[in-house]
All heavy atoms as a GROMACS GRO file, in nm:
protein
  576
    1ALA      N    1   0.310   1.523  -4.593
    1ALA     CA    2   0.342   1.411  -4.677
    1ALA      C    3   0.466   1.334  -4.630
    1ALA      O    4   0.472   1.214  -4.638
    1ALA     CB    5   0.362   1.459  -4.821
    2ALA      N    6   0.561   1.412  -4.573
    2ALA     CA    7   0.686   1.343  -4.526
    2ALA      C    8   0.653   1.259  -4.406
    2ALA      O    9   0.715   1.148  -4.394
    2ALA     CB   10   0.785   1.448  -4.486
    3ILE      N   11   0.562   1.298  -4.320
    3ILE     CA   12   0.523   1.219  -4.202
    3ILE      C   13   0.458   1.089  -4.247
    3ILE      O   14   0.485   0.980  -4.196
    3ILE     CB   15   0.438   1.297  -4.104
    3ILE    CG1   16   0.520   1.412  -4.050
    3ILE    CG2   17   0.381   1.211  -3.997
    3ILE    CD1   18   0.436   1.507  -3.969
    4ALA      N   19   0.360   1.103  -4.340
    4ALA     CA   20   0.297   0.981  -4.384
    4ALA      C   21   0.392   0.882  -4.453
    4ALA      O   22   0.387   0.756  -4.436
    4ALA     CB   23   0.190   1.014  -4.489
    5LEU      N   24   0.489   0.939  -4.526
    5LEU     CA   25   0.594   0.850  -4.593
    5LEU      C   26   0.682   0.786  -4.489
    5LEU      O   27   0.716   0.663  -4.501
    5LEU     CB   28   0.675   0.931  -4.691
    5LEU     CG   29   0.751   0.858  -4.791
    5LEU    CD1   30   0.661   0.768  -4.872
    5LEU    CD2   31   0.825   0.957  -4.885
    6GLU      N   32   0.714   0.862  -4.388
    6GLU     CA   33   0.794   0.804  -4.282
    6GLU      C   34   0.721   0.687  -4.203
    6GLU      O   35   0.778   0.587  -4.178
    6GLU     CB   36   0.832   0.920  -4.180
    6GLU     CG   37   0.924   0.871  -4.068
    6GLU     CD   38   0.951   0.982  -3.969
    6GLU    OE1   39   1.007   1.084  -4.015
    6GLU    OE2   40   0.919   0.972  -3.849
    7ASP      N   41   0.591   0.704  -4.174
    7ASP     CA   42   0.507   0.604  -4.121
    7ASP      C   43   0.506   0.477  -4.206
    7ASP      O   44   0.512   0.367  -4.156
    7ASP     CB   45   0.368   0.651  -4.094
    7ASP     CG   46   0.367   0.751  -3.978
    7ASP    OD1   47   0.469   0.756  -3.902
    7ASP    OD2   48   0.265   0.824  -3.963
    8ALA      N   49   0.494   0.499  -4.337
    8ALA     CA   50   0.489   0.381  -4.430
    8ALA      C   51   0.621   0.304  -4.424
    8ALA      O   52   0.624   0.179  -4.424
    8ALA     CB   53   0.461   0.431  -4.571
    9ASP      N   54   0.736   0.376  -4.419
    9ASP     CA   55   0.862   0.307  -4.406
    9ASP      C   56   0.870   0.229  -4.274
    9ASP      O   57   0.926   0.127  -4.269
    9ASP     CB   58   0.972   0.407  -4.424
    9ASP     CG   59   0.987   0.460  -4.563
    9ASP    OD1   60   0.934   0.401  -4.656
    9ASP    OD2   61   1.059   0.575  -4.579
   10ASP      N   62   0.827   0.295  -4.170
   10ASP     CA   63   0.829   0.219  -4.040
   10ASP      C   64   0.744   0.097  -4.044
   10ASP      O   65   0.775  -0.006  -3.983
   10ASP     CB   66   0.782   0.316  -3.932
   10ASP     CG   67   0.879   0.416  -3.890
   10ASP    OD1   68   0.995   0.410  -3.929
   10ASP    OD2   69   0.838   0.512  -3.819
   11TRP      N   70   0.629   0.103  -4.103
   11TRP     CA   71   0.536  -0.011  -4.119
   11TRP      C   72   0.608  -0.129  -4.193
   11TRP      O   73   0.602  -0.237  -4.148
   11TRP     CB   74   0.407   0.039  -4.193
   11TRP     CG   75   0.308  -0.057  -4.221
   11TRP    CD1   76   0.248  -0.086  -4.349
   11TRP    CD2   77   0.237  -0.151  -4.135
   11TRP    NE1   78   0.153  -0.184  -4.338
   11TRP    CE2   79   0.146  -0.222  -4.213
   11TRP    CE3   80   0.250  -0.176  -4.000
   11TRP    CZ2   81   0.067  -0.317  -4.153
   11TRP    CZ3   82   0.169  -0.269  -3.942
   11TRP    CH2   83   0.082  -0.344  -4.013
   12MET      N   84   0.666  -0.097  -4.304
   12MET     CA   85   0.733  -0.198  -4.378
   12MET      C   86   0.849  -0.250  -4.305
   12MET      O   87   0.882  -0.372  -4.311
   12MET     CB   88   0.776  -0.146  -4.521
   12MET     CG   89   0.666  -0.112  -4.617
   12MET     SD   90   0.545  -0.245  -4.635
   12MET     CE   91   0.651  -0.369  -4.711
   13ALA      N   92   0.929  -0.165  -4.240
   13ALA     CA   93   1.041  -0.209  -4.158
   13ALA      C   94   0.995  -0.302  -4.044
   13ALA      O   95   1.058  -0.398  -4.017
   13ALA     CB   96   1.121  -0.082  -4.108
   14ALA      N   97   0.889  -0.270  -3.981
   14ALA     CA   98   0.831  -0.350  -3.871
   14ALA      C   99   0.791  -0.492  -3.923
   14ALA      O  100   0.820  -0.590  -3.855
   14ALA     CB  101   0.713  -0.277  -3.804
   15ILE      N  102   0.731  -0.494  -4.038
   15ILE     CA  103   0.691  -0.618  -4.100
   15ILE      C  104   0.813  -0.704  -4.128
   15ILE      O  105   0.822  -0.826  -4.103
   15ILE     CB  106   0.600  -0.603  -4.223
   15ILE    CG1  107   0.462  -0.551  -4.178
   15ILE    CG2  108   0.579  -0.733  -4.298
   15ILE    CD1  109   0.378  -0.511  -4.286
   16SER      N  110   0.910  -0.639  -4.190
   16SER     CA  111   1.038  -0.704  -4.228
   16SER      C  112   1.107  -0.761  -4.099
   16SER      O  113   1.157  -0.872  -4.095
   16SER     CB  114   1.126  -0.613  -4.303
   16SER     OG  115   1.070  -0.577  -4.426
   17PHE      N  116   1.113  -0.680  -3.994
   17PHE     CA  117   1.167  -0.713  -3.866
   17PHE      C  118   1.099  -0.844  -3.811
   17PHE      O  119   1.164  -0.938  -3.774
   17PHE     CB  120   1.166  -0.602  -3.766
   17PHE     CG  121   1.222  -0.637  -3.633
   17PHE    CD1  122   1.358  -0.640  -3.616
   17PHE    CD2  123   1.141  -0.659  -3.528
   17PHE    CE1  124   1.415  -0.676  -3.494
   17PHE    CE2  125   1.189  -0.690  -3.399
   17PHE     CZ  126   1.324  -0.698  -3.388
   18GLY      N  127   0.964  -0.838  -3.817
   18GLY     CA  128   0.892  -0.951  -3.766
   18GLY      C  129   0.918  -1.081  -3.844
   18GLY      O  130   0.930  -1.191  -3.788
   19ARG      N  131   0.930  -1.065  -3.970
   19ARG     CA  132   0.958  -1.175  -4.062
   19ARG      C  133   1.098  -1.238  -4.031
   19ARG      O  134   1.114  -1.354  -4.018
   19ARG     CB  135   0.946  -1.136  -4.204
   19ARG     CG  136   0.953  -1.265  -4.295
   19ARG     CD  137   0.923  -1.231  -4.437
   19ARG     NE  138   1.024  -1.145  -4.495
   19ARG     CZ  139   1.010  -1.069  -4.599
   19ARG    NH1  140   0.895  -1.061  -4.659
   19ARG    NH2  141   1.106  -0.992  -4.642
   20LYS      N  142   1.190  -1.146  -4.025
   20LYS     CA  143   1.327  -1.191  -3.997
   20LYS      C  144   1.345  -1.263  -3.860
   20LYS      O  145   1.427  -1.363  -3.852
   20LYS     CB  146   1.425  -1.076  -3.992
   20LYS     CG  147   1.460  -1.015  -4.127
   20LYS     CD  148   1.546  -0.897  -4.125
   20LYS     CE  149   1.548  -0.828  -4.257
   20LYS     NZ  150   1.633  -0.704  -4.246
   21ARG      N  151   1.269  -1.216  -3.763
   21ARG     CA  152   1.281  -1.271  -3.629
   21ARG      C  153   1.180  -1.385  -3.603
   21ARG      O  154   1.183  -1.448  -3.500
   21ARG     CB  155   1.262  -1.164  -3.519
   21ARG     CG  156   1.366  -1.049  -3.530
   21ARG     CD  157   1.506  -1.092  -3.477
   21ARG     NE  158   1.509  -1.146  -3.343
   21ARG     CZ  159   1.518  -1.080  -3.231
   21ARG    NH1  160   1.542  -0.950  -3.238
   21ARG    NH2  161   1.518  -1.136  -3.117
   22GLY      N  162   1.090  -1.408  -3.688
   22GLY     CA  163   0.987  -1.515  -3.680
   22GLY      C  164   0.883  -1.472  -3.574
   22GLY      O  165   0.835  -1.561  -3.495
   23PHE      N  166   0.844  -1.351  -3.574
   23PHE     CA  167   0.751  -1.296  -3.478
   23PHE      C  168   0.619  -1.279  -3.547
   23PHE      O  169   0.602  -1.272  -3.672
   23PHE     CB  170   0.793  -1.153  -3.427
   23PHE     CG  171   0.920  -1.156  -3.341
   23PHE    CD1  172   0.984  -1.037  -3.311
   23PHE    CD2  173   0.971  -1.281  -3.284
   23PHE    CE1  174   1.099  -1.033  -3.243
   23PHE    CE2  175   1.080  -1.274  -3.202
   23PHE     CZ  176   1.145  -1.149  -3.180
   24GLY      N  177   0.505  -1.274  -3.468
   24GLY     CA  178   0.372  -1.241  -3.516
   24GLY      C  179   0.325  -1.342  -3.610
   24GLY      O  180   0.332  -1.463  -3.577
   25PRO      N  181   0.283  -1.312  -3.726
   25PRO     CA  182   0.228  -1.406  -3.822
   25PRO      C  183   0.332  -1.501  -3.874
   25PRO      O  184   0.304  -1.606  -3.936
   25PRO     CB  185   0.168  -1.322  -3.940
   25PRO     CG  186   0.255  -1.198  -3.929
   25PRO     CD  187   0.283  -1.172  -3.779
   26PHE      N  188   0.459  -1.478  -3.852
   26PHE     CA  189   0.573  -1.561  -3.896
   26PHE      C  190   0.619  -1.662  -3.790
   26PHE      O  191   0.711  -1.742  -3.824
   26PHE     CB  192   0.687  -1.475  -3.945
   26PHE     CG  193   0.642  -1.367  -4.041
   26PHE    CD1  194   0.627  -1.233  -4.003
   26PHE    CD2  195   0.621  -1.397  -4.168
   26PHE    CE1  196   0.589  -1.136  -4.090
   26PHE    CE2  197   0.572  -1.305  -4.264
   26PHE     CZ  198   0.565  -1.170  -4.219
   27ARG      N  199   0.560  -1.661  -3.675
   27ARG     CA  200   0.599  -1.765  -3.577
   27ARG      C  201   0.544  -1.896  -3.606
   27ARG      O  202   0.444  -1.909  -3.677
   27ARG     CB  203   0.562  -1.712  -3.435
   27ARG     CG  204   0.426  -1.718  -3.400
   27ARG     CD  205   0.400  -1.677  -3.249
   27ARG     NE  206   0.408  -1.540  -3.219
   27ARG     CZ  207   0.309  -1.458  -3.234
   27ARG    NH1  208   0.190  -1.496  -3.270
   27ARG    NH2  209   0.334  -1.333  -3.198
   28ARG      N  210   0.606  -1.998  -3.556
   28ARG     CA  211   0.571  -2.136  -3.581
   28ARG      C  212   0.479  -2.196  -3.483
   28ARG      O  213   0.422  -2.308  -3.506
   28ARG     CB  214   0.692  -2.224  -3.604
   28ARG     CG  215   0.776  -2.179  -3.719
   28ARG     CD  216   0.909  -2.262  -3.720
   28ARG     NE  217   0.995  -2.200  -3.827
   28ARG     CZ  218   1.057  -2.272  -3.916
   28ARG    NH1  219   1.052  -2.402  -3.918
   28ARG    NH2  220   1.132  -2.216  -4.001
   29MET      N  221   0.463  -2.141  -3.367
   29MET     CA  222   0.378  -2.192  -3.264
   29MET      C  223   0.298  -2.084  -3.198
   29MET      O  224   0.328  -1.967  -3.218
   29MET     CB  225   0.468  -2.260  -3.162
   29MET     CG  226   0.558  -2.169  -3.082
   29MET     SD  227   0.661  -2.259  -2.970
   29MET     CE  228   0.820  -2.199  -3.024
   30GLN      N  229   0.194  -2.120  -3.123
   30GLN     CA  230   0.115  -2.031  -3.049
   30GLN      C  231   0.196  -1.976  -2.933
   30GLN      O  232   0.250  -2.050  -2.859
   30GLN     CB  233  -0.008  -2.097  -2.999
   30GLN     CG  234  -0.120  -2.124  -3.101
   30GLN     CD  235  -0.175  -1.994  -3.158
   30GLN    OE1  236  -0.113  -1.915  -3.222
   30GLN    NE2  237  -0.303  -1.971  -3.118
   31PRO      N  238   0.198  -1.840  -2.917
   31PRO     CA  239   0.276  -1.782  -2.811
   31PRO      C  240   0.207  -1.778  -2.677
   31PRO      O  241   0.083  -1.769  -2.677
   31PRO     CB  242   0.306  -1.646  -2.861
   31PRO     CG  243   0.181  -1.611  -2.939
   31PRO     CD  244   0.145  -1.747  -3.003
   32ASP      N  245   0.279  -1.782  -2.571
   32ASP     CA  246   0.220  -1.768  -2.447
   32ASP      C  247   0.249  -1.618  -2.402
   32ASP      O  248   0.309  -1.541  -2.483
   32ASP     CB  249   0.272  -1.860  -2.338
   32ASP     CG  250   0.425  -1.855  -2.321
   32ASP    OD1  251   0.492  -1.766  -2.387
   32ASP    OD2  252   0.482  -1.937  -2.253
   33GLU      N  253   0.210  -1.575  -2.286
   33GLU     CA  254   0.225  -1.436  -2.250
   33GLU      C  255   0.374  -1.396  -2.243
   33GLU      O  256   0.408  -1.279  -2.281
   33GLU     CB  257   0.157  -1.409  -2.119
   33GLU     CG  258   0.006  -1.401  -2.125
   33GLU     CD  259  -0.051  -1.353  -1.991
   33GLU    OE1  260   0.004  -1.274  -1.921
   33GLU    OE2  261  -0.160  -1.411  -1.955
   34LYS      N  262   0.457  -1.486  -2.198
   34LYS     CA  263   0.601  -1.451  -2.180
   34LYS      C  264   0.663  -1.438  -2.322
   34LYS      O  265   0.734  -1.342  -2.340
   34LYS     CB  266   0.664  -1.574  -2.112
   34LYS     CG  267   0.810  -1.549  -2.078
   34LYS     CD  268   0.863  -1.662  -1.994
   34LYS     CE  269   1.013  -1.643  -1.961
   34LYS     NZ  270   1.065  -1.750  -1.878
   35ARG      N  271   0.620  -1.518  -2.416
   35ARG     CA  272   0.677  -1.507  -2.557
   35ARG      C  273   0.629  -1.377  -2.617
   35ARG      O  274   0.703  -1.308  -2.682
   35ARG     CB  275   0.632  -1.621  -2.634
   35ARG     CG  276   0.672  -1.623  -2.782
   35ARG     CD  277   0.821  -1.643  -2.795
   35ARG     NE  278   0.861  -1.627  -2.928
   35ARG     CZ  279   0.983  -1.620  -2.967
   35ARG    NH1  280   1.081  -1.619  -2.878
   35ARG    NH2  281   1.019  -1.598  -3.089
   36MET      N  282   0.499  -1.341  -2.597
   36MET     CA  283   0.455  -1.211  -2.651
   36MET      C  284   0.528  -1.095  -2.593
   36MET      O  285   0.558  -0.997  -2.668
   36MET     CB  286   0.301  -1.200  -2.620
   36MET     CG  287   0.213  -1.294  -2.708
   36MET     SD  288   0.224  -1.257  -2.881
   36MET     CE  289   0.140  -1.105  -2.892
   37ALA      N  290   0.556  -1.100  -2.464
   37ALA     CA  291   0.629  -0.990  -2.399
   37ALA      C  292   0.770  -0.975  -2.456
   37ALA      O  293   0.823  -0.867  -2.482
   37ALA     CB  294   0.635  -1.007  -2.246
   38LYS      N  295   0.835  -1.093  -2.484
   38LYS     CA  296   0.966  -1.093  -2.539
   38LYS      C  297   0.968  -1.036  -2.685
   38LYS      O  298   1.055  -0.963  -2.724
   38LYS     CB  299   1.026  -1.235  -2.549
   38LYS     CG  300   1.072  -1.288  -2.415
   38LYS     CD  301   1.138  -1.421  -2.428
   38LYS     CE  302   1.187  -1.472  -2.297
   38LYS     NZ  303   1.258  -1.596  -2.310
   39GLU      N  304   0.865  -1.066  -2.764
   39GLU     CA  305   0.848  -1.015  -2.895
   39GLU      C  306   0.832  -0.868  -2.896
   39GLU      O  307   0.894  -0.791  -2.975
   39GLU     CB  308   0.740  -1.084  -2.969
   39GLU     CG  309   0.776  -1.233  -3.005
   39GLU     CD  310   0.674  -1.304  -3.080
   39GLU    OE1  311   0.581  -1.239  -3.137
   39GLU    OE2  312   0.680  -1.425  -3.098
   40LEU      N  313   0.732  -0.821  -2.807
   40LEU     CA  314   0.715  -0.678  -2.798
   40LEU      C  315   0.841  -0.602  -2.754
   40LEU      O  316   0.870  -0.497  -2.800
   40LEU     CB  317   0.605  -0.647  -2.690
   40LEU     CG  318   0.463  -0.667  -2.748
   40LEU    CD1  319   0.364  -0.662  -2.627
   40LEU    CD2  320   0.426  -0.561  -2.845
   41SER      N  321   0.918  -0.662  -2.661
   41SER     CA  322   1.044  -0.599  -2.615
   41SER      C  323   1.142  -0.590  -2.725
   41SER      O  324   1.211  -0.494  -2.739
   41SER     CB  325   1.099  -0.678  -2.498
   41SER     OG  326   1.016  -0.678  -2.386
   42ALA      N  327   1.148  -0.695  -2.804
   42ALA     CA  328   1.244  -0.691  -2.922
   42ALA      C  329   1.209  -0.575  -3.017
   42ALA      O  330   1.297  -0.510  -3.064
   42ALA     CB  331   1.248  -0.827  -2.991
   43PHE      N  332   1.085  -0.560  -3.044
   43PHE     CA  333   1.041  -0.452  -3.127
   43PHE      C  334   1.075  -0.313  -3.069
   43PHE      O  335   1.127  -0.229  -3.137
   43PHE     CB  336   0.888  -0.454  -3.153
   43PHE     CG  337   0.843  -0.538  -3.275
   43PHE    CD1  338   0.800  -0.668  -3.251
   43PHE    CD2  339   0.845  -0.484  -3.399
   43PHE    CE1  340   0.758  -0.752  -3.359
   43PHE    CE2  341   0.801  -0.562  -3.510
   43PHE     CZ  342   0.760  -0.691  -3.487
   44ALA      N  343   1.051  -0.297  -2.938
   44ALA     CA  344   1.081  -0.177  -2.873
   44ALA      C  345   1.232  -0.145  -2.873
   44ALA      O  346   1.275  -0.035  -2.895
   44ALA     CB  347   1.034  -0.179  -2.730
   45ARG      N  348   1.320  -0.247  -2.849
   45ARG     CA  349   1.460  -0.227  -2.850
   45ARG      C  350   1.508  -0.187  -2.988
   45ARG      O  351   1.607  -0.127  -3.006
   45ARG     CB  352   1.530  -0.352  -2.807
   45ARG     CG  353   1.534  -0.375  -2.658
   45ARG     CD  354   1.619  -0.489  -2.611
   45ARG     NE  355   1.592  -0.615  -2.685
   45ARG     CZ  356   1.504  -0.713  -2.651
   45ARG    NH1  357   1.436  -0.687  -2.535
   45ARG    NH2  358   1.491  -0.817  -2.715
   46SER      N  359   1.435  -0.230  -3.090
   46SER     CA  360   1.467  -0.191  -3.234
   46SER      C  361   1.414  -0.057  -3.270
   46SER      O  362   1.424  -0.021  -3.395
   46SER     CB  363   1.421  -0.299  -3.326
   46SER     OG  364   1.498  -0.425  -3.297
   47GLY      N  365   1.337   0.008  -3.185
   47GLY     CA  366   1.293   0.141  -3.207
   47GLY      C  367   1.151   0.157  -3.258
   47GLY      O  368   1.110   0.266  -3.300
   48PHE      N  369   1.080   0.045  -3.256
   48PHE     CA  370   0.940   0.056  -3.311
   48PHE      C  371   0.844   0.084  -3.191
   48PHE      O  372   0.871   0.044  -3.072
   48PHE     CB  373   0.892  -0.088  -3.362
   48PHE     CG  374   0.968  -0.121  -3.491
   48PHE    CD1  375   1.072  -0.223  -3.481
   48PHE    CD2  376   0.957  -0.057  -3.605
   48PHE    CE1  377   1.149  -0.258  -3.594
   48PHE    CE2  378   1.028  -0.088  -3.721
   48PHE     CZ  379   1.123  -0.186  -3.714
   49SER      N  380   0.743   0.164  -3.218
   49SER     CA  381   0.637   0.200  -3.118
   49SER      C  382   0.560   0.069  -3.072
   49SER      O  383   0.553  -0.027  -3.145
   49SER     CB  384   0.547   0.302  -3.167
   49SER     OG  385   0.463   0.251  -3.268
   50PHE      N  386   0.506   0.088  -2.958
   50PHE     CA  387   0.415  -0.027  -2.906
   50PHE      C  388   0.305  -0.051  -3.004
   50PHE      O  389   0.271  -0.162  -3.027
   50PHE     CB  390   0.363   0.013  -2.774
   50PHE     CG  391   0.269  -0.094  -2.712
   50PHE    CD1  392   0.318  -0.212  -2.648
   50PHE    CD2  393   0.138  -0.076  -2.715
   50PHE    CE1  394   0.237  -0.310  -2.600
   50PHE    CE2  395   0.047  -0.173  -2.664
   50PHE     CZ  396   0.090  -0.286  -2.610
   51GLU      N  397   0.234   0.056  -3.045
   51GLU     CA  398   0.116   0.040  -3.141
   51GLU      C  399   0.165  -0.031  -3.274
   51GLU      O  400   0.090  -0.120  -3.315
   51GLU     CB  401   0.062   0.176  -3.171
   51GLU     CG  402  -0.007   0.242  -3.050
   51GLU     CD  403   0.095   0.316  -2.970
   51GLU    OE1  404   0.209   0.346  -3.012
   51GLU    OE2  405   0.063   0.334  -2.846
   52LEU      N  406   0.276   0.007  -3.323
   52LEU     CA  407   0.324  -0.053  -3.454
   52LEU      C  408   0.357  -0.202  -3.428
   52LEU      O  409   0.318  -0.290  -3.505
   52LEU     CB  410   0.439   0.023  -3.503
   52LEU     CG  411   0.492  -0.018  -3.646
   52LEU    CD1  412   0.383  -0.004  -3.744
   52LEU    CD2  413   0.603   0.073  -3.682
   53ALA      N  414   0.424  -0.233  -3.320
   53ALA     CA  415   0.459  -0.368  -3.281
   53ALA      C  416   0.326  -0.449  -3.265
   53ALA      O  417   0.317  -0.566  -3.318
   53ALA     CB  418   0.540  -0.379  -3.157
   54ARG      N  419   0.227  -0.404  -3.198
   54ARG     CA  420   0.107  -0.473  -3.182
   54ARG      C  421   0.043  -0.500  -3.310
   54ARG      O  422  -0.016  -0.610  -3.333
   54ARG     CB  423   0.004  -0.398  -3.090
   54ARG     CG  424   0.039  -0.393  -2.945
   54ARG     CD  425   0.036  -0.521  -2.868
   54ARG     NE  426  -0.060  -0.616  -2.901
   54ARG     CZ  427  -0.058  -0.750  -2.862
   54ARG    NH1  428   0.038  -0.785  -2.784
   54ARG    NH2  429  -0.153  -0.828  -2.903
   55ARG      N  430   0.035  -0.401  -3.396
   55ARG     CA  431  -0.028  -0.422  -3.533
   55ARG      C  432   0.043  -0.538  -3.610
   55ARG      O  433  -0.027  -0.619  -3.667
   55ARG     CB  434  -0.014  -0.293  -3.611
   55ARG     CG  435  -0.115  -0.193  -3.577
   55ARG     CD  436  -0.104  -0.060  -3.664
   55ARG     NE  437  -0.123  -0.090  -3.803
   55ARG     CZ  438  -0.089  -0.006  -3.898
   55ARG    NH1  439  -0.036   0.115  -3.861
   55ARG    NH2  440  -0.098  -0.031  -4.023
   56VAL      N  441   0.167  -0.544  -3.609
   56VAL     CA  442   0.245  -0.650  -3.675
   56VAL      C  443   0.214  -0.781  -3.608
   56VAL      O  444   0.180  -0.884  -3.674
   56VAL     CB  445   0.391  -0.622  -3.684
   56VAL    CG1  446   0.463  -0.742  -3.743
   56VAL    CG2  447   0.421  -0.497  -3.765
   57LEU      N  448   0.227  -0.788  -3.472
   57LEU     CA  449   0.206  -0.914  -3.406
   57LEU      C  450   0.068  -0.968  -3.416
   57LEU      O  451   0.040  -1.088  -3.411
   57LEU     CB  452   0.240  -0.895  -3.257
   57LEU     CG  453   0.387  -0.866  -3.223
   57LEU    CD1  454   0.408  -0.835  -3.079
   57LEU    CD2  455   0.475  -0.974  -3.272
   58ASP      N  456  -0.032  -0.879  -3.442
   58ASP     CA  457  -0.169  -0.923  -3.453
   58ASP      C  458  -0.210  -0.956  -3.594
   58ASP      O  459  -0.324  -1.009  -3.621
   58ASP     CB  460  -0.265  -0.819  -3.394
   58ASP     CG  461  -0.256  -0.804  -3.244
   58ASP    OD1  462  -0.207  -0.898  -3.184
   58ASP    OD2  463  -0.294  -0.700  -3.195
   59MET      N  464  -0.120  -0.935  -3.692
   59MET     CA  465  -0.153  -0.956  -3.835
   59MET      C  466  -0.151  -1.113  -3.862
   59MET      O  467  -0.095  -1.192  -3.792
   59MET     CB  468  -0.046  -0.894  -3.923
   59MET     CG  469  -0.053  -0.743  -3.929
   59MET     SD  470   0.077  -0.674  -4.031
   59MET     CE  471   0.003  -0.701  -4.190
   60SER      N  472  -0.221  -1.140  -3.974
   60SER     CA  473  -0.223  -1.278  -4.025
   60SER      C  474  -0.118  -1.285  -4.137
   60SER      O  475  -0.075  -1.179  -4.189
   60SER     CB  476  -0.358  -1.322  -4.080
   60SER     OG  477  -0.387  -1.252  -4.196
   61VAL      N  478  -0.077  -1.403  -4.180
   61VAL     CA  479   0.016  -1.421  -4.293
   61VAL      C  480  -0.046  -1.362  -4.411
   61VAL      O  481   0.023  -1.300  -4.498
   61VAL     CB  482   0.052  -1.565  -4.304
   61VAL    CG1  483   0.139  -1.590  -4.433
   61VAL    CG2  484   0.121  -1.622  -4.183
   62GLU      N  485  -0.172  -1.374  -4.435
   62GLU     CA  486  -0.239  -1.325  -4.557
   62GLU      C  487  -0.233  -1.173  -4.560
   62GLU      O  488  -0.207  -1.113  -4.663
   62GLU     CB  489  -0.384  -1.367  -4.565
   62GLU     CG  490  -0.396  -1.524  -4.591
   62GLU     CD  491  -0.382  -1.602  -4.459
   62GLU    OE1  492  -0.381  -1.551  -4.346
   62GLU    OE2  493  -0.360  -1.722  -4.478
   63ASP      N  494  -0.256  -1.114  -4.440
   63ASP     CA  495  -0.242  -0.967  -4.433
   63ASP      C  496  -0.101  -0.913  -4.469
   63ASP      O  497  -0.086  -0.813  -4.540
   63ASP     CB  498  -0.283  -0.911  -4.287
   63ASP     CG  499  -0.417  -0.937  -4.251
   63ASP    OD1  500  -0.507  -0.949  -4.345
   63ASP    OD2  501  -0.451  -0.937  -4.129
   64THR      N  502   0.002  -0.981  -4.415
   64THR     CA  503   0.134  -0.936  -4.450
   64THR      C  504   0.169  -0.964  -4.592
   64THR      O  505   0.235  -0.877  -4.650
   64THR     CB  506   0.240  -1.010  -4.358
   64THR    OG1  507   0.226  -1.148  -4.379
   64THR    CG2  508   0.228  -0.978  -4.211
   65ASP      N  509   0.119  -1.073  -4.642
   65ASP     CA  510   0.144  -1.085  -4.789
   65ASP      C  511   0.082  -0.983  -4.876
   65ASP      O  512   0.140  -0.932  -4.972
   65ASP     CB  513   0.087  -1.232  -4.831
   65ASP     CG  514   0.168  -1.350  -4.788
   65ASP    OD1  515   0.283  -1.322  -4.742
   65ASP    OD2  516   0.118  -1.459  -4.792
   66ALA      N  517  -0.044  -0.942  -4.836
   66ALA     CA  518  -0.115  -0.831  -4.909
   66ALA      C  519  -0.036  -0.701  -4.894
   66ALA      O  520  -0.017  -0.633  -5.003
   66ALA     CB  521  -0.252  -0.821  -4.857
   67VAL      N  522   0.010  -0.679  -4.787
   67VAL     CA  523   0.083  -0.545  -4.767
   67VAL      C  524   0.216  -0.542  -4.842
   67VAL      O  525   0.254  -0.445  -4.909
   67VAL     CB  526   0.114  -0.522  -4.608
   67VAL    CG1  527   0.215  -0.406  -4.591
   67VAL    CG2  528  -0.012  -0.492  -4.538
   68LEU      N  529   0.286  -0.653  -4.840
   68LEU     CA  530   0.412  -0.668  -4.912
   68LEU      C  531   0.388  -0.662  -5.067
   68LEU      O  532   0.468  -0.597  -5.136
   68LEU     CB  533   0.490  -0.790  -4.872
   68LEU     CG  534   0.540  -0.792  -4.727
   68LEU    CD1  535   0.591  -0.930  -4.695
   68LEU    CD2  536   0.638  -0.687  -4.703
   69ALA      N  537   0.289  -0.735  -5.111
   69ALA     CA  538   0.251  -0.728  -5.249
   69ALA      C  539   0.217  -0.586  -5.299
   69ALA      O  540   0.257  -0.541  -5.409
   69ALA     CB  541   0.138  -0.823  -5.281
   70GLU      N  542   0.146  -0.514  -5.214
   70GLU     CA  543   0.107  -0.375  -5.247
   70GLU      C  544   0.227  -0.292  -5.260
   70GLU      O  545   0.234  -0.208  -5.347
   70GLU     CB  546   0.010  -0.324  -5.140
   70GLU     CG  547  -0.046  -0.190  -5.170
   70GLU     CD  548  -0.144  -0.143  -5.059
   70GLU    OE1  549  -0.235  -0.219  -5.024
   70GLU    OE2  550  -0.120  -0.030  -5.012
   71LYS      N  551   0.318  -0.302  -5.168
   71LYS     CA  552   0.440  -0.234  -5.165
   71LYS      C  553   0.526  -0.256  -5.295
   71LYS      O  554   0.571  -0.164  -5.352
   71LYS     CB  555   0.520  -0.257  -5.043
   71LYS     CG  556   0.654  -0.188  -5.032
   71LYS     CD  557   0.632  -0.038  -5.015
   71LYS     CE  558   0.771   0.023  -4.983
   71LYS     NZ  559   0.757   0.164  -4.967
   72LEU      N  560   0.529  -0.382  -5.333
   72LEU     CA  561   0.604  -0.415  -5.454
   72LEU      C  562   0.541  -0.370  -5.579
   72LEU      O  563   0.611  -0.330  -5.676
   72LEU     CB  564   0.622  -0.567  -5.463
   72LEU     CG  565   0.721  -0.628  -5.350
   72LEU    CD1  566   0.720  -0.778  -5.368
   72LEU    CD2  567   0.858  -0.576  -5.367
   73ALA      N  568   0.408  -0.368  -5.580
   73ALA     CA  569   0.335  -0.316  -5.695
   73ALA      C  570   0.344  -0.160  -5.707
   73ALA      O  571   0.336  -0.110  -5.818
   73ALA     CB  572   0.184  -0.358  -5.689
   74GLY      N  573   0.350  -0.098  -5.600
   74GLY     CA  574   0.343   0.048  -5.600
   74GLY      C  575   0.473   0.111  -5.589
   74GLY      O  576   0.547   0.189  -5.631
   0.00000   0.00000   0.00000
């Protein structure tokens, strides 16, 4: 249970990090390969795994809104 809870906190932290930095679904323009590499690097420097960073970067705004709303409700 502790591992699952830790993963949930990492998931929310990664989404929050992406929102603060304007990455993934929160970016204003279509990224090129160089921009995607910079975003992945920023996630890695902040301690997030590659898989978690990719999940956030590949999300839509609607997906992030749903995850955040679920977290607030629960």
